[in-house]
LOVEXMI-505373 format. One line per 8 residues: for each residue x, y, z of N, C-alpha, C. Coordinates in steps of 0.05 Angstrom, whole numbers, padded with zeros to 5 digits. Each point is the difference from the previous one (the first is absolute). Example, Ala and Ser with C-alpha at 12.3 -4.5 7.8 and 13.67 -1.06 7.14 Angstrom:
00264:-00114:00156:-00018:00024:00000:00018:00024:00000  -00007:00021:-00014:00016:00024:00001:-00015:00022:00014
# end
This chain:
01417:02525:02308:00011:-00006:-00027:-00020:00009:-00021  00010:00012:-00022:-00018:00010:-00021:-00011:-00023:-00017  -00022:00006:-00014:-00013:-00020:-00017:00019:-00007:-00023  -00001:-00025:-00010:00017:-00008:-00023:-00006:00017:-00025  00021:00006:-00014:-00004:00013:-00026:-00008:-00022:-00020  00012:-00023:00002:-00006:-00023:-00018:-00006:-00024:00018  -00024:-00011:-00004:-00008:-00023:00016:-00009:-00022:-00020  00014:-00023:00001:-00005:-00022:-00018:-00012:-00024:00016
-00021:-00011:-00010:-00013:-00023:00013:-00007:-00021:-00021  00009:-00024:00005:-00007:-00023:-00016:00008:00002:-00030  00022:00013:-00006:00008:00005:-00027:00009:-00027:-00013  -00011:-00007:-00022:00008:-00024:-00015:00004:00008:-00030  00020:-00014:-00012:00006:00004:-00028:00003:-00027:-00013  -00016:-00006:-00020:00002:-00026:-00014:00009:00005:-00029  00016:-00019:-00011:00008:00001:-00028:-00008:-00026:-00013  -00013:00003:-00023:-00007:-00024:-00016:00025:-00011:-00014
00006:-00026:00004:00025:-00011:-00010:-00005:-00020:-00023  -00024:-00001:-00010:-00005:-00019:-00022:-00007:-00027:00011  -00003:-00019:-00018:-00008:-00027:00008:00025:-00018:00004  -00002:-00018:00019:00022:-00019:00005:00000:-00022:-00021  -00022:-00005:-00013:-00003:-00020:-00021:-00023:00006:-00018  -00004:-00016:-00020:-00021:00006:-00020:-00028:00001:00013  -00005:-00019:00018:-00027:-00001:00013:00000:00010:00029  00022:00012:00008:00002:00010:00027:-00013:00027:00003
-00011:00007:00023:-00010:00027:00004:00022:00021:00001  -00005:00025:-00005:00020:00020:00001:00013:00002:00027  00026:00003:00001:00014:00003:00025:00001:00029:00009  -00002:00004:00026:00000:00027:00012:00023:00002:00019  00016:00020:-00004:00022:00006:00019:-00009:00022:00018  -00002:-00006:00026:-00008:00021:00019:00026:00013:00011  00008:00022:-00012:00025:00013:00006:-00001:00015:00027  -00024:00010:00007:-00004:00014:00026:-00024:-00013:00013
00003:-00008:00025:-00021:-00016:00013:-00010:00013:00026  -00019:00018:-00002:-00013:00011:00023:00018:00017:00018  00013:00019:-00012:00019:00017:00015:-00014:00023:00014  00008:00005:00025:-00010:00023:00016:00024:00016:00009  -00002:00027:-00002:00020:00017:00012:-00011:00029:00001  00013:00016:00017:-00007:00029:00002:00026:00016:-00003  -00002:00023:-00013:00022:00019:-00003:-00009:00026:00012  00014:00009:00021:-00007:00025:00014:00013:00024:-00014
-00013:00023:-00001:00012:00023:-00013:00027:00007:00011  00019:00006:-00018:00026:00008:00008:00019:-00022:00008  -00009:-00025:-00004:00017:-00023:00008:00007:-00017:-00025  00018:-00019:00003:00009:-00018:-00021:-00006:-00028:00008  -00015:-00014:-00017:-00006:-00028:00004:00016:-00016:-00020  00016:-00019:00009:00016:-00016:-00018:-00013:-00027:-00005  -00001:-00008:-00026:-00008:-00026:-00008:00025:-00016:-00008  00007:-00021:00015:00025:-00014:-00005:-00006:-00029:-00004
00019:-00014:-00013:-00002:-00028:-00005:00016:-00008:-00024  00001:-00026:-00006:00015:-00010:-00022:-00013:00009:-00027  00015:-00003:-00022:-00012:00004:-00026:-00023:-00019:-00004  -00022:00010:-00010:-00024:-00016:-00004:-00018:-00002:00024  00006:00015:00021:-00017:-00001:00024:-00026:00017:-00002  -00001:00017:-00021:-00025:00015:-00004:00002:00029:00009  00024:00010:00006:00004:00027:00011:-00010:00021:-00020  00011:-00001:-00024:-00006:00021:-00020:-00029:-00003:-00009
-00010:-00024:-00004:-00028:-00004:-00008:-00019:00011:00020  00006:-00004:00026:-00016:00011:00022:-00001:00030:-00002  00023:00013:-00002:00001:00029:-00001:-00014:00012:-00024  00004:-00013:-00023:-00012:00011:-00025:-00030:-00005:00000  -00009:-00022:00012:-00029:-00004:00002:-00013:00019:00019  00015:00008:00021:-00011:00019:00020:-00005:00027:-00012  00015:00008:-00020:-00004:00026:-00013:-00013:-00003:-00028  -00010:-00024:-00005:-00015:-00007:-00025:00016:00004:-00025
00026:-00007:00001:00016:-00002:-00024:00001:-00029:-00009  -00008:-00019:00017:-00005:-00028:-00006:-00028:-00006:00008  -00014:-00015:-00016:-00028:-00007:00006:-00002:-00020:00023  -00016:00006:00020:-00003:-00019:00022:-00024:-00018:-00005  -00001:-00022:00016:-00023:-00019:-00003:-00019:00003:00023  00007:00015:00021:-00017:00003:00023:00013:00017:00021  -00016:00009:00019:00011:00015:00022:-00008:00029:-00001  00008:00015:00021:-00006:00028:00002:00025:00016:00004
00002:00023:-00012:00023:00018:00003:-00011:00028:00005  00002:00009:00025:-00010:00027:00007:00024:00019:00000  -00001:00020:-00017:00020:00021:00000:-00013:00026:00009  00009:00010:00022:-00010:00025:00011:-00031:-00001:00003  -00009:-00024:00008:-00029:-00004:00005:-00017:-00009:-00023  00012:-00002:-00025:-00015:-00008:-00023:00009:-00028:-00009  -00019:-00018:-00006:00007:-00026:-00009:00007:00002:-00030  00025:-00003:-00007:00009:00003:-00028:-00012:-00021:-00018
-00006:-00024:00012:-00010:-00022:-00016:-00028:00005:-00011  -00014:00019:00011:-00028:00006:-00009:00000:00022:-00021  00022:00013:-00006:00001:00022:-00018:00001:-00009:-00029  -00012:00016:-00018:00003:-00005:-00028:00028:00010:-00009  00007:-00006:-00025:00026:00009:-00010:00001:00030:-00001  -00022:00013:-00007:-00001:00030:00000:00003:00011:00028  -00013:-00012:00019:00002:00010:00028:00028:-00006:00011  00011:-00023:-00007:00027:-00007:00009:00021:00019:-00010
-00004:00011:-00024:00019:00018:-00012:00004:00025:00018  -00021:00008:00014:00003:00024:00017:00018:-00006:00024  00003:-00025:00007:00016:-00007:00023:00029:-00005:-00007  00006:-00003:-00026:00027:-00007:-00009:00021:00020:00009  -00008:00026:00001:00020:00019:00009:00009:-00003:00029  -00017:-00014:00016:00007:-00005:00028:00016:-00026:00003  00002:-00016:-00021:00012:-00027:00002:00021:-00002:-00022  00025:00001:00007:00022:-00001:-00020:00019:-00023:00005
00017:-00006:-00020:00017:-00023:00002:00029:00008:-00008  00019:-00011:00015:00028:00001:-00008:00008:-00028:-00007  00007:-00005:-00026:00005:-00027:-00009:00029:-00009:00006  00004:-00026:-00003:00025:-00013:00007:00023:00009:-00017  -00004:-00001:-00026:00022:00004:-00019:00000:00028:-00012  00019:00017:00008:00000:00027:-00010:00008:00001:-00030  00010:-00022:-00011:00009:00000:-00028:-00023:-00006:-00019  -00021:-00014:00009:-00022:-00006:-00017:-00026:00015:00006
-00001:00014:00023:-00024:00014:00008:-00002:00028:-00011  00020:00009:-00014:00000:00027:-00012:00001:-00003:-00030  -00017:00015:-00014:-00002:00000:-00029:00027:00011:-00012  00015:-00017:-00014:00026:00009:-00011:-00002:00022:-00021  -00024:00004:-00011:-00003:00019:-00022:-00010:00028:00011  -00005:00001:00025:-00010:00025:00012:00022:00014:00016  00001:00026:-00001:00017:00015:00018:-00011:-00003:00028  00018:-00001:00020:-00008:-00006:00027:-00019:00021:00012
00003:00025:-00009:-00018:00021:00010:-00029:-00007:-00009  -00003:-00010:-00024:-00027:-00007:-00010:-00010:-00025:00015  00018:-00018:00007:-00008:-00024:00014:-00011:00008:00028  00013:00018:00014:-00010:00008:00026:-00026:00017:-00002  -00002:00015:-00022:-00024:00016:-00003:-00024:-00016:-00009  00004:-00023:-00012:-00022:-00015:-00012:-00024:-00005:00019  00005:-00009:00025:-00023:-00004:00018:-00016:00026:00005  00013:00023:00000:-00014:00025:00004:-00019:00005:-00023
00009:-00005:-00024:-00016:00004:-00024:-00023:-00020:-00001  00006:-00026:00005:-00020:-00021:-00003:-00023:00004:00021  00007:00008:00024:-00019:00002:00021:-00010:00029:00004  00009:00018:-00017:-00009:00027:00000:00004:00013:00028  00025:-00003:00009:00007:00011:00027:00012:00028:-00004  -00012:00019:00014:00011:00027:00000:-00005:00015:-00026  00011:00024:-00001:-00003:00017:-00023:00021:-00008:-00021  -00008:-00003:-00025:00020:-00008:-00021:00025:00018:-00001
-00004:00026:00005:00023:00018:-00002:00019:-00004:00024  -00009:-00011:00022:00017:-00004:00023:00013:-00027:00002  -00007:-00018:-00019:00011:-00027:00001:00030:-00002:-00004  00010:00017:-00018:00029:00001:-00004:00015:00007:00026  -00011:00020:00015:00012:00007:00025:-00002:-00023:00020  -00022:-00014:00000:-00003:-00023:00017:00021:-00022:-00006  00005:-00005:-00025:00020:-00020:-00007:00028:00009:00009  00007:00026:-00003:00026:00010:00009:00002:-00004:00030
-00021:00006:00015:00000:-00004:00029:00005:-00029:00007  -00013:-00018:-00015:00003:-00028:00006:00028:-00010:-00005  00013:00010:-00021:00028:-00008:-00006:00018:00009:00023  -00004:00024:00010:00016:00010:00022:-00006:-00017:00025  -00025:-00007:00004:-00007:-00015:00024:00013:-00027:00001  00005:-00013:-00022:00013:-00027:00000:00030:00002:-00006  00011:00023:00000:00029:00003:-00003:00010:00001:-00028  -00016:00009:-00019:00008:00003:-00028:-00001:00029:-00008
00016:00007:-00021:00001:00028:-00008:-00022:00006:-00021  -00011:00024:00000:-00020:00007:-00020:00009:-00002:-00029  00027:00005:-00005:00009:-00002:-00027:00000:-00029:-00010  -00002:-00020:00018:-00001:-00028:-00009:-00027:-00008:-00011  -00020:00018:00003:-00027:-00007:-00010:00000:-00005:-00030  00019:00011:-00015:00000:-00003:-00029:00014:-00025:-00009  00011:-00016:00018:00015:-00024:-00008:-00019:-00024:-00002  00012:-00021:-00012:-00015:-00025:-00004:00008:-00020:00022
-00016:-00020:00006:00006:-00019:00022:00027:-00014:-00003  00009:-00006:-00025:00026:-00014:-00003:00024:00017:00009  -00004:00026:00004:00021:00018:00008:00004:00001:00030  -00015:-00016:00015:00001:00000:00029:00009:-00028:00010  00011:00001:00024:00007:-00025:00014:-00025:-00013:00011  00003:-00025:00010:-00023:-00014:00012:-00012:00015:00023  00017:00010:00018:-00010:00015:00023:-00014:00026:-00008  00010:00014:-00020:-00013:00024:-00010:-00027:-00006:-00013
-00001:-00022:-00014:-00025:-00008:-00012:-00021:-00006:00021  00008:-00013:00022:-00019:-00005:00021:-00009:00026:00013  00017:00020:00002:-00008:00026:00010:-00021:00012:-00019  00003:-00004:-00026:-00020:00010:-00019:-00026:-00014:00005  00001:-00026:00004:-00024:-00016:00006:-00014:00010:00025  00015:00007:00020:-00011:00011:00025:-00013:00027:-00005  00013:00017:-00016:-00011:00026:-00006:-00027:-00004:-00015  -00001:-00019:-00019:-00025:-00005:-00014:-00022:-00009:00019
00007:-00018:00019:-00019:-00009:00019:-00011:00022:00018  00017:00020:00006:-00008:00022:00017:-00016:00022:-00014  00000:-00001:-00026:-00011:00022:-00016:-00028:00007:00008  -00017:-00020:00006:-00028:00005:00004:-00007:00004:00030  00020:00003:00017:-00004:00002:00029:-00015:-00023:00011  00010:-00025:-00004:-00014:-00024:00009:00000:-00002:00031  -00019:-00016:00010:00000:-00007:00028:00014:-00026:00005  -00001:-00018:-00020:00011:-00027:00003:00018:-00006:-00025
00024:-00010:00006:00018:-00009:-00022:00007:-00029:00004  -00005:-00016:-00020:00009:-00028:00000:00029:00000:-00010  00018:-00010:00016:00028:-00002:-00007:00007:-00029:-00006  00001:-00007:-00026:00003:-00028:-00008:00030:-00006:-00003  00013:-00009:00021:00029:-00006:00001:00015:00023:-00013  -00002:00025:00009:00011:00023:-00014:00030:00002:00001  00014:-00016:00016:00029:00002:00001:00014:-00026:-00007  -00015:-00021:-00007:00013:-00026:-00005:00018:00000:-00024
-00004:00018:-00019:00016:00000:-00025:00024:00019:00003  00004:00012:00024:00021:00020:00004:00023:-00010:00016  00023:00013:-00003:00023:-00007:00017:-00006:00007:00029  00014:-00013:00018:-00005:00003:00028:00002:00030:00009  00021:00013:-00009:00003:00028:00009:-00022:00018:-00011  -00010:-00006:-00024:-00022:00016:-00011:-00026:-00008:00014  -00003:-00025:00008:-00024:-00008:00015:-00004:00017:00024  00022:00005:00015:-00002:00016:00024:-00009:00028:-00006
00010:00012:-00022:-00009:00027:-00007:-00029:00001:-00006  -00010:-00020:-00015:-00028:00000:-00008:-00018:-00005:00025  00008:-00018:00017:-00016:-00005:00024:-00001:00025:00018  00023:00013:00003:00000:00025:00016:-00018:00022:-00013  00000:00001:-00027:-00017:00019:-00014:-00030:-00007:00006  -00007:-00025:-00002:-00028:-00008:00006:-00008:00007:00028  00017:-00005:00019:-00006:00007:00028:-00003:00030:00004  00017:00016:-00013:-00002:00029:00002:-00026:00010:-00012
-00007:-00010:-00023:-00025:00008:-00013:-00024:-00008:00016  00001:-00023:00013:-00022:-00009:00017:-00004:00019:00024  00023:00009:00011:-00002:00019:00023:-00010:00027:-00009  00007:00009:-00024:-00008:00026:-00009:-00029:00001:-00008  -00010:-00021:-00013:-00027:00001:-00012:-00020:-00019:00014  00009:-00014:00020:-00019:-00019:00014:-00009:-00023:-00017  00018:-00009:-00018:-00007:-00022:-00018:-00003:-00026:00014  -00016:-00018:-00011:-00003:-00028:00009:00012:-00017:-00022
00017:-00020:00007:00012:-00018:-00019:-00010:-00028:00005  -00006:-00014:-00022:-00003:-00029:00000:00025:-00010:-00014  00018:-00011:00016:00027:-00006:-00010:00005:-00030:-00004  00005:-00007:-00025:00004:-00028:-00007:00030:-00006:-00002  00009:-00021:00014:00028:-00007:-00001:00005:-00028:00008  00021:-00012:-00010:00010:-00026:00010:00024:00004:00017  00011:00024:00002:00024:00006:00015:-00007:00010:00028  00004:-00017:00020:-00008:00007:00027:00017:00022:00012
00024:00004:-00010:00017:00022:00009:-00013:00027:-00008  -00010:00001:-00025:-00014:00024:-00009:-00026:00004:00016  -00015:-00021:00004:-00025:00001:00015:00005:00010:00029  00021:-00009:00012:00007:00008:00028:00006:00030:00001  00011:00011:-00021:00007:00028:00000:-00024:00018:-00004  -00019:-00007:-00017:-00020:00019:-00008:-00028:-00006:00009  -00007:-00025:00008:-00028:-00007:00006:-00006:00004:00030  -00025:00007:00005:-00011:00002:00027:-00013:-00026:00008
-00015:-00011:-00018:-00015:-00025:00004:00007:-00019:-00023  -00002:-00026:00005:00009:-00020:-00020:-00021:-00023:-00001  -00007:-00007:-00024:-00016:-00024:-00005:00017:-00020:-00016  00004:-00024:00011:00016:-00020:-00013:-00019:-00018:-00016  00005:-00004:-00026:-00018:-00015:-00017:00013:-00026:-00009  -00016:-00021:-00001:00009:-00026:-00011:-00023:-00012:-00016  00006:-00006:-00025:-00020:-00012:-00018:-00027:00015:00001  00000:00026:-00002:-00024:00015:-00003:-00015:00007:00026
00012:-00007:00023:-00012:00006:00026:00019:00014:00018  -00011:00016:00019:00017:00012:00020:00002:-00020:00023  00025:-00006:00007:00005:-00020:00021:00009:00014:00026  00010:00025:-00002:00007:00015:00024:-00004:00030:-00006  -00010:00014:00020:-00007:00028:-00005:00005:00015:00027  00020:00017:00000:00007:00013:00025:00016:00025:-00005  00009:00014:00021:00017:00024:-00004:00029:-00008:-00004  00016:00018:-00010:00028:-00006:-00006:00016:-00010:00024
00000:00014:00023:00017:-00009:00022:-00007:-00029:00009  -00026:-00006:00001:-00008:-00027:00008:00009:-00021:-00019  -00004:00005:-00026:00007:-00020:-00020:00030:-00006:00000  00017:00020:00003:00029:-00005:-00002:00012:-00009:00027  -00014:00005:00022:00011:-00010:00025:-00012:-00026:00009  -00025:-00006:-00008:-00014:-00024:00009:-00019:-00010:-00021  00010:-00011:-00022:-00018:-00011:-00021:-00016:-00024:00012  -00026:-00001:-00007:-00017:-00021:00010:-00005:-00023:-00019
00000:00006:-00026:-00005:-00021:-00020:00027:-00013:-00009  00001:-00026:-00002:00025:-00013:-00009:00010:00010:-00027  -00018:00007:-00018:00009:00010:-00026:00013:00027:00003  -00010:00018:00017:00012:00025:00006:00028:-00004:00011  00003:-00018:00019:00026:-00006:00012:00020:-00009:-00021  -00009:-00017:-00019:00017:-00010:-00021:00009:00023:-00018  -00019:00018:-00007:00007:00023:-00017:00021:00018:00014  -00003:00004:00026:00020:00016:00014:00027:-00013:00001
00000:-00026:00004:00025:-00015:00001:00014:00001:-00027  -00015:-00001:-00022:00012:-00001:-00027:00007:00027:-00011  -00009:00022:00012:00005:00026:-00012:00029:00008:00002  00014:00003:-00022:00028:00007:00001:00005:00029:00010  -00020:00017:-00002:00004:00028:00007:-00005:00005:00030  -00007:-00021:00015:-00004:00003:00029:00023:-00014:00015  00010:00014:00020:00021:-00011:00017:-00013:-00013:00024  -00005:-00025:-00001:-00014:-00014:00022:00021:-00013:00018
00005:00009:00023:00021:-00010:00018:-00012:-00014:00024  00014:-00021:00009:-00009:-00014:00023:00000:00018:00025  00018:00019:00000:00001:00018:00023:-00025:00017:00003  -00016:00002:-00021:-00025:00015:00001:-00023:-00018:00009  00006:-00024:00008:-00021:-00017:00010:-00015:-00015:-00021  00010:00000:-00025:-00014:-00014:-00021:00007:-00029:-00001  -00020:-00017:00000:00004:-00029:-00002:-00007:-00009:-00028  00019:-00014:-00013:-00005:-00010:-00027:-00024:-00019:00000
-00018:00004:-00018:-00025:-00015:00000:00000:-00023:-00020  00021:-00004:-00014:00002:-00022:-00019:-00001:00010:-00029  00008:-00017:-00018:00002:00008:-00028:-00023:-00013:-00015  -00014:00016:-00016:-00022:-00011:-00016:00011:-00016:-00023  -00013:-00023:-00006:00008:-00017:-00022:-00024:-00005:-00018  00006:-00008:-00024:-00021:-00007:-00019:-00012:00024:-00013  -00018:-00006:-00018:-00014:00021:-00016:-00028:00004:00011  -00011:00024:-00003:-00028:00004:00009:-00019:-00017:-00017
-00023:-00007:00010:-00020:-00015:-00015:-00010:00016:-00024  -00012:-00014:-00019:-00011:00014:-00023:-00024:00016:00008  -00001:00026:-00008:-00024:00016:00007:-00025:-00010:-00013  00002:-00018:-00020:-00023:-00012:-00012:-00011:-00024:00015  00017:-00010:00019:-00008:-00024:00015:00010:00003:00028  -00011:00018:00016:00009:00005:00027:-00009:-00022:00019  00016:-00006:00020:-00007:-00021:00019:-00024:00010:00018  -00013:-00018:00014:-00023:00007:00016:00007:00016:00025
00024:-00004:00010:00009:00014:00025:00016:00025:-00006  00021:00004:00015:00017:00023:-00004:00017:-00003:-00025  00001:00020:-00017:00015:-00001:-00025:00030:-00002:00005  00009:00008:00023:00028:00000:00007:00009:-00026:00013  -00019:-00018:00006:00006:-00023:00017:00021:-00018:-00012  00000:-00004:-00027:00019:-00018:-00012:00029:00010:00001  00004:00026:00007:00027:00012:00001:00007:00009:00028  -00020:-00002:00019:00004:00011:00026:00016:-00019:00018
00021:00010:00013:00016:-00017:00018:-00015:-00008:00026  -00023:00013:00005:-00015:-00006:00025:-00027:-00012:-00005  -00006:-00009:-00025:-00026:-00009:-00008:-00008:-00025:00016  -00026:-00002:00008:-00011:-00023:00013:-00024:-00010:-00016  -00012:-00022:00008:-00022:-00012:-00015:-00023:00020:-00003  -00006:00015:00020:-00022:00019:-00001:00004:00020:-00023  00026:00008:-00004:00006:00020:-00021:-00007:-00010:-00027  00003:-00026:-00005:-00005:-00012:-00026:-00030:-00004:-00005
-00016:-00001:00021:-00028:-00006:-00002:-00019:00024:00003  00009:00020:00015:-00018:00022:00007:00014:00027:-00007  -00014:00016:-00016:00011:00025:-00008:-00001:00020:00023  00023:00013:00006:-00001:00020:00022:-00011:00026:-00010  -00014:00014:00018:-00011:00026:-00006:00017:00022:00012  -00001:00024:-00011:00015:00022:00010:-00012:00010:00026  00014:-00005:00022:-00011:00006:00027:00016:00022:00013  -00014:00016:00016:00012:00022:00015:00015:-00012:00024
00026:00008:00002:00016:-00010:00022:00006:00021:00021  -00012:00024:-00003:00005:00022:00018:00021:00019:-00010  00022:-00011:-00012:00021:00016:-00011:-00001:-00001:-00031  -00021:-00010:-00011:-00003:-00003:-00029:-00018:-00024:-00006  00002:-00009:-00025:-00017:-00023:-00008:00018:-00021:-00013  -00007:-00025:00003:00016:-00022:-00012:-00019:-00022:-00007  00005:-00013:-00023:-00015:-00023:-00009:00017:-00025:00003  00000:-00010:00025:00016:-00024:00007:-00012:-00014:00024
-00002:-00027:-00002:-00010:-00015:00023:00020:00000:00023  00026:00002:-00006:00021:-00002:00020:00019:00023:-00003  -00009:00025:00005:00018:00023:-00005:00024:-00001:00019  00021:00013:-00010:00026:00000:00015:-00004:00017:00025
# end
C-alpha cells in the first residue's frame, strides 16, 4: 500500500466562546478533539456524522483554512502546521475545495470564465497567454460549453454552478480536493450527475478526495474509506464495505438505521440496533466517559465513567467498550 498523501495526527481545534459570567474564566469549545486519519493517493475518505460533529472543521483545519490548536498534518511528507503563511501559499495549488452551496460560493459580479481563471492568476500557474485555453478545456471537462464562459452565475442552474465550482477547483491541477457536502443543495437527479463527474475526474487525474457528508447514501456511492465523527472525535474508521455490512459502533448503526437514502432490509441480515433518543451533551461540558453514552441503547456503567479509545479491530478502528 502506498504512503498516505495526507496524514493527520492529534488534530485539535478550539474556539474561544467568551465568559460564562462576569467573574468566570473564558469558555473554550473544543470542536475537534485529537483526530487521526490517513488519506491514500487516488482514494476518497468520507467524514460523516450529524450536524455539529466537527466534519467540516476537521477538513478545513487539515488544509489550514481553519486555525488548529494542536496536532500534525503531513501532506506529501511535509508538516503543514510548521509552515509560514508564505510557505503555505505555495501548497495552496495542491489543496483545493468544492464548497457546499453553489449559489453563494461564486461571485455574482464576475463572469464564470473569470471565476475559473482566478486561481491560475492568483497562484501564477502556467503561462498567462495559455490560461484562457486552460479555462476552455476545464469547461469542456466538466460538461459545459466554452461560449458559457461569458455568462454570470445567476444564468446557470444549481448543478451547472457546481460544475463551475469543480472546474475552478481543478484549475491548478491539485492533488487533494476537499468536497464539503458538494451535492447536498442539489436535486437527487443532479446529485447523481455530479457524483459521477467527480468519480470520472478522480479516475482520469488520480485525485484524492476528502469528502464531507451527512448523507450515507452519497458516502456509500463515492467513498473508499469512512471516518464516523461524533462531537469532534472519530468513533469508527474503516473501509466502505465493512462499515455498511457490519458497523461496530452503536452510533454508526443508528446512523445507518436512520438514513432515508439507504434500503436496509432484514433479508440482508441487518438487525435493528435501536433508536437513539435525547440530545447530545453540550460540547462545553462533556461527560467523563463516552460522549455517546447518554443516547446509546447499549450503554453500561463503564461507558459513563471511562472514555473509550479508538482501537484497531482488525477490520477497522472503533472507539467503544462494547462494539457490536
